[in-house]
MARBA-3410 file (N, C-alpha, C, O; in Angstrom, 1 decimal):
95
-10.5,-239.7,126.4,-10.6,-239.2,125.0,-11.1,-240.4,124.2,-10.6,-241.5,124.2 ~ -12.2,-240.1,123.4,-12.8,-241.1,122.5,-12.4,-240.6,121.1,-12.8,-239.5,120.7 ~ -11.7,-241.5,120.3,-11.4,-241.1,119.0,-12.6,-241.6,118.1,-12.7,-242.7,117.8 ~ -13.4,-240.6,117.7,-14.6,-240.8,117.0,-14.4,-241.4,115.6,-15.1,-242.3,115.1 ~ -13.4,-240.8,114.8,-13.3,-241.3,113.5,-11.9,-242.0,113.2,-11.3,-241.8,112.2
-11.5,-242.7,114.2,-10.3,-243.5,114.0,-10.5,-244.7,113.2,-11.1,-245.7,113.7 ~ -10.2,-244.7,111.9,-10.4,-245.8,111.0,-9.4,-246.8,111.1,-8.2,-246.5,111.5 ~ -9.7,-248.1,110.9,-8.7,-249.1,110.9,-7.4,-248.8,110.1,-6.3,-249.2,110.4 ~ -7.6,-248.1,109.0,-6.5,-247.7,108.1,-5.5,-246.8,108.9,-4.3,-246.8,108.6 ~ -6.1,-246.0,109.8,-5.2,-245.1,110.6,-4.2,-245.9,111.4,-3.1,-245.5,111.6
-4.7,-247.0,112.0,-3.8,-247.9,112.8,-2.8,-248.6,112.0,-1.9,-249.2,112.5 ~ -3.0,-248.6,110.7,-2.1,-249.3,109.8,-1.2,-248.3,109.1,-0.5,-248.6,108.1 ~ -1.2,-247.0,109.5,-0.3,-246.0,108.9,1.1,-246.5,109.1,1.5,-247.1,110.1 ~ 1.9,-246.1,108.1,3.4,-246.5,108.2,4.0,-245.7,109.3,3.5,-244.6,109.7 ~ 5.2,-246.2,109.8,6.0,-245.5,110.8,6.3,-244.1,110.3,6.5,-243.9,109.1
6.2,-243.1,111.2,6.5,-241.7,110.9,5.5,-241.1,109.8,5.8,-240.2,109.1 ~ 4.3,-241.7,109.8,3.3,-241.2,108.9,2.1,-240.6,109.7,1.5,-241.2,110.5 ~ 1.8,-239.3,109.4,0.7,-238.6,110.1,-0.6,-238.9,109.5,-0.7,-239.2,108.3 ~ -1.7,-239.0,110.3,-3.1,-239.2,109.8,-4.0,-238.3,110.7,-3.6,-237.9,111.8 ~ -5.2,-238.0,110.1,-6.2,-237.1,110.8,-7.2,-238.0,111.6,-7.6,-239.0,111.2
-7.6,-237.4,112.8,-8.5,-238.1,113.6,-9.4,-237.0,114.2,-9.0,-235.9,114.5 ~ -10.7,-237.4,114.4,-11.6,-236.5,115.2,-11.8,-237.2,116.5,-12.2,-238.3,116.6 ~ -11.5,-236.4,117.6,-11.6,-237.0,119.0,-12.6,-236.2,119.8,-12.8,-235.0,119.6 ~ -13.3,-236.9,120.7,-14.3,-236.3,121.6,-13.8,-236.5,123.0,-13.5,-237.7,123.4 ~ -13.7,-235.5,123.8,-13.2,-235.6,125.2,-14.2,-234.8,126.0,-14.9,-233.9,125.6
-14.2,-235.2,127.3,-15.0,-234.5,128.3,-14.1,-233.6,129.1,-13.1,-234.1,129.7 ~ -14.3,-232.3,129.1,-13.4,-231.4,129.8,-14.2,-230.9,131.0,-15.4,-230.5,130.9 ~ -13.5,-230.9,132.2,-14.2,-230.4,133.4,-13.4,-229.3,134.0,-12.2,-229.4,134.2 ~ -14.1,-228.1,134.1,-13.5,-227.0,134.8,-14.5,-226.5,135.8,-15.7,-226.3,135.5 ~ -14.1,-226.3,137.0,-14.9,-225.8,138.1,-16.2,-226.6,138.2,-17.3,-226.1,138.3
-16.1,-227.9,138.2,-17.2,-228.9,138.3,-18.2,-228.8,137.1,-19.3,-229.4,137.2 ~ -17.9,-228.1,136.0,-18.8,-228.1,134.9,-18.1,-229.0,133.8,-16.9,-228.8,133.4 ~ -18.8,-230.0,133.4,-18.3,-231.0,132.4,-19.0,-230.8,131.1,-20.2,-230.7,131.0 ~ -18.1,-230.7,130.0,-18.7,-230.5,128.7,-17.9,-231.3,127.7,-16.7,-231.4,127.8 ~ -18.5,-231.8,126.7,-17.8,-232.5,125.6,-17.2,-231.5,124.7,-17.8,-230.5,124.4
-16.0,-231.8,124.2,-15.3,-231.0,123.2,-14.9,-231.9,122.1,-14.5,-233.0,122.3 ~ -15.0,-231.4,120.9,-14.5,-232.1,119.7,-13.2,-231.5,119.2,-13.1,-230.3,119.1 ~ -12.3,-232.3,119.0,-10.9,-231.8,118.6,-10.5,-232.5,117.3,-10.7,-233.7,117.1 ~ -9.9,-231.7,116.4,-9.3,-232.2,115.2,-7.8,-232.6,115.6,-7.0,-231.7,115.9 ~ -7.5,-233.8,115.6,-6.2,-234.3,116.1,-5.4,-234.9,114.9,-5.9,-235.5,114.0
-4.1,-234.7,115.0,-3.1,-235.3,114.1,-2.5,-236.5,114.9,-2.1,-236.4,116.0 ~ -2.5,-237.7,114.2,-1.9,-238.9,114.8,-0.6,-239.3,114.1,-0.5,-239.0,112.8 ~ 0.3,-239.8,114.8,1.6,-240.3,114.2,1.9,-241.7,114.6,1.9,-242.0,115.8 ~ 2.1,-242.6,113.7,2.5,-243.9,114.0,4.0,-243.9,114.4,4.9,-243.6,113.6 ~ 4.3,-244.3,115.7,5.6,-244.3,116.2,6.3,-245.7,116.0,7.5,-245.9,116.3
5.5,-246.7,115.6,6.0,-248.1,115.5,5.7,-248.8,116.8,5.6,-248.2,117.9 ~ 5.7,-250.2,116.7,5.6,-251.0,117.9,4.2,-250.8,118.6,4.2,-250.8,119.8 ~ 3.1,-250.5,117.8,1.8,-250.3,118.4,1.8,-249.0,119.3,0.9,-248.9,120.1 ~ 2.7,-248.1,119.0,2.7,-246.8,119.8,2.3,-245.7,118.8,2.7,-245.7,117.6 ~ 1.5,-244.7,119.3,1.0,-243.6,118.5,1.2,-242.3,119.3,1.1,-242.3,120.5
1.4,-241.3,118.6,1.4,-239.9,119.2,0.3,-239.1,118.6,0.0,-239.2,117.4 ~ -0.5,-238.4,119.5,-1.6,-237.6,119.1,-1.4,-236.2,119.6,-1.0,-236.0,120.7 ~ -1.5,-235.2,118.7,-1.3,-233.8,119.0,-2.5,-233.0,118.5,-3.0,-233.2,117.4 ~ -2.8,-231.9,119.2,-3.8,-231.0,118.8,-3.8,-229.7,119.6,-3.2,-229.7,120.7 ~ -4.5,-228.7,119.1,-4.6,-227.5,119.9,-6.1,-227.0,119.7,-6.5,-227.0,118.5
-6.8,-226.7,120.7,-8.1,-226.3,120.6,-8.4,-225.2,121.6,-7.7,-225.0,122.6 ~ -9.5,-224.4,121.4,-9.8,-223.3,122.3,-11.2,-223.6,122.9,-12.1,-224.1,122.3 ~ -11.3,-223.2,124.1,-12.6,-223.2,124.8,-12.8,-221.8,125.5,-11.8,-221.1,125.7 ~ -14.0,-221.5,125.8,-14.3,-220.2,126.4,-14.6,-220.4,127.9,-15.3,-221.4,128.3 ~ -14.0,-219.6,128.7,-14.1,-219.7,130.2,-15.6,-219.6,130.6,-16.1,-220.3,131.5
-16.3,-218.7,129.9,-17.7,-218.5,130.3,-18.6,-219.7,130.0,-19.7,-219.9,130.6 ~ -18.2,-220.6,129.1,-18.9,-221.8,128.8,-18.8,-222.8,130.0,-19.6,-223.7,130.1 ~ -17.9,-222.5,130.9,-17.7,-223.3,132.1,-18.0,-222.5,133.4,-17.5,-222.8,134.5 ~ -18.8,-221.5,133.2,-19.3,-220.6,134.4,-18.1,-220.0,135.1,-18.2,-219.8,136.3 ~ -17.1,-219.6,134.3,-15.9,-218.9,134.9,-15.9,-217.5,134.2,-15.9,-217.4,133.0
-16.0,-216.5,135.0,-15.9,-215.1,134.5,-14.4,-214.7,134.4,-13.6,-214.9,135.3 ~ -14.0,-214.3,133.2,-12.6,-213.9,133.0,-12.3,-212.8,134.0,-13.0,-211.8,134.1 ~ -11.1,-212.9,134.7,-10.8,-211.9,135.7,-10.4,-210.6,135.0,-10.0,-210.5,133.9 ~ -10.5,-209.5,135.8,-10.1,-208.2,135.4,-9.5,-207.5,136.6,-9.9,-207.8,137.8 ~ -8.6,-206.6,136.4,-7.9,-205.8,137.5,-8.0,-204.3,137.1,-8.3,-203.9,136.0
-7.6,-203.5,138.1,-7.6,-202.1,137.9,-8.9,-201.5,137.4,-9.0,-200.8,136.5 ~ -10.0,-201.9,138.2,-11.4,-201.5,137.9,-11.8,-201.8,136.4,-12.5,-201.0,135.8 ~ -11.3,-202.9,135.9,-11.7,-203.3,134.6,-10.8,-202.8,133.4,-11.1,-203.1,132.3 ~ -9.8,-202.0,133.8,-8.9,-201.5,132.7,-8.1,-202.6,132.1,-7.8,-202.5,130.9 ~ -7.8,-203.7,132.8,-7.0,-204.8,132.3,-8.0,-206.1,132.4,-8.4,-206.4,133.5
-8.2,-206.7,131.3,-9.1,-207.8,131.3,-8.4,-209.0,130.7,-7.6,-208.9,129.8 ~ -8.7,-210.2,131.2,-8.2,-211.5,130.6,-9.1,-211.9,129.5,-10.3,-211.8,129.6 ~ -8.5,-212.5,128.4,-9.2,-213.0,127.3,-10.1,-214.2,127.8,-9.7,-214.9,128.6 ~ -11.3,-214.3,127.2,-12.2,-215.3,127.6,-11.8,-216.7,127.1,-12.2,-217.7,127.6 ~ -11.0,-216.7,126.0,-10.6,-218.0,125.4,-9.4,-218.6,126.1,-8.5,-217.9,126.6
-9.4,-219.9,126.3,-8.3,-220.7,126.8,-7.9,-221.6,125.7,-8.7,-222.3,125.1 ~ -6.6,-221.7,125.5,-6.0,-222.6,124.5,-5.5,-223.8,125.2,-4.7,-223.8,126.1 ~ -6.0,-225.0,124.7,-5.6,-226.3,125.3,-4.7,-227.0,124.2,-5.1,-227.2,123.1 ~ -3.5,-227.3,124.6,-2.6,-228.1,123.8,-2.5,-229.5,124.3,-2.3,-229.7,125.5 ~ -2.6,-230.5,123.4,-2.6,-231.9,123.8,-1.4,-232.5,123.0,-1.3,-232.4,121.8
-0.6,-233.3,123.7,0.5,-234.1,123.1,0.5,-235.4,123.9,1.0,-235.4,125.0 ~ 0.0,-236.4,123.3,-0.3,-237.7,124.0,0.4,-238.8,123.3,0.2,-239.0,122.1 ~ 1.1,-239.7,124.0,1.6,-240.9,123.4,0.8,-242.1,124.0,0.6,-242.1,125.3 ~ 0.3,-243.0,123.2,-0.5,-244.1,123.6,0.0,-245.3,122.9,0.6,-245.3,121.8 ~ -0.4,-246.5,123.5,-0.1,-247.8,122.9,-1.3,-248.6,122.8,-2.2,-248.4,123.7
-1.4,-249.5,121.9,-2.6,-250.3,121.7,-2.4,-251.6,122.6,-1.4,-252.3,122.5 ~ -3.4,-251.9,123.4,-3.4,-253.1,124.2,-4.0,-254.2,123.3,-5.1,-254.1,122.9 ~ -3.2,-255.3,123.1,-3.7,-256.4,122.3,-4.3,-257.4,123.2,-3.8,-257.7,124.3 ~ -5.4,-258.0,122.8,-6.0,-259.1,123.5,-5.2,-260.4,123.5,-4.6,-260.7,122.4 ~ -5.1,-261.1,124.6,-4.3,-262.3,124.6,-5.1,-263.5,124.5,-4.6,-264.6,124.5
END
């Protein structure tokens, strides 16, 4: 995950203070890789630790996956997949 708009001020957010981030990730499904852009909320946990959360949708057909259906097409699966991200990360400081 590449945080595209992570400003230095975001890393200086106070403990328990949320901030907005735009993140770019590469998602791979069935050997098809595509970049996705996510609007992420970041939270300063203190001690150079941060929590990032977001929810985004992708379409199965964008990754060459046909949504399954059963009973001769009477029941179909939605083409959208919802991805939920909840990531805790820490900053590695140079020594």
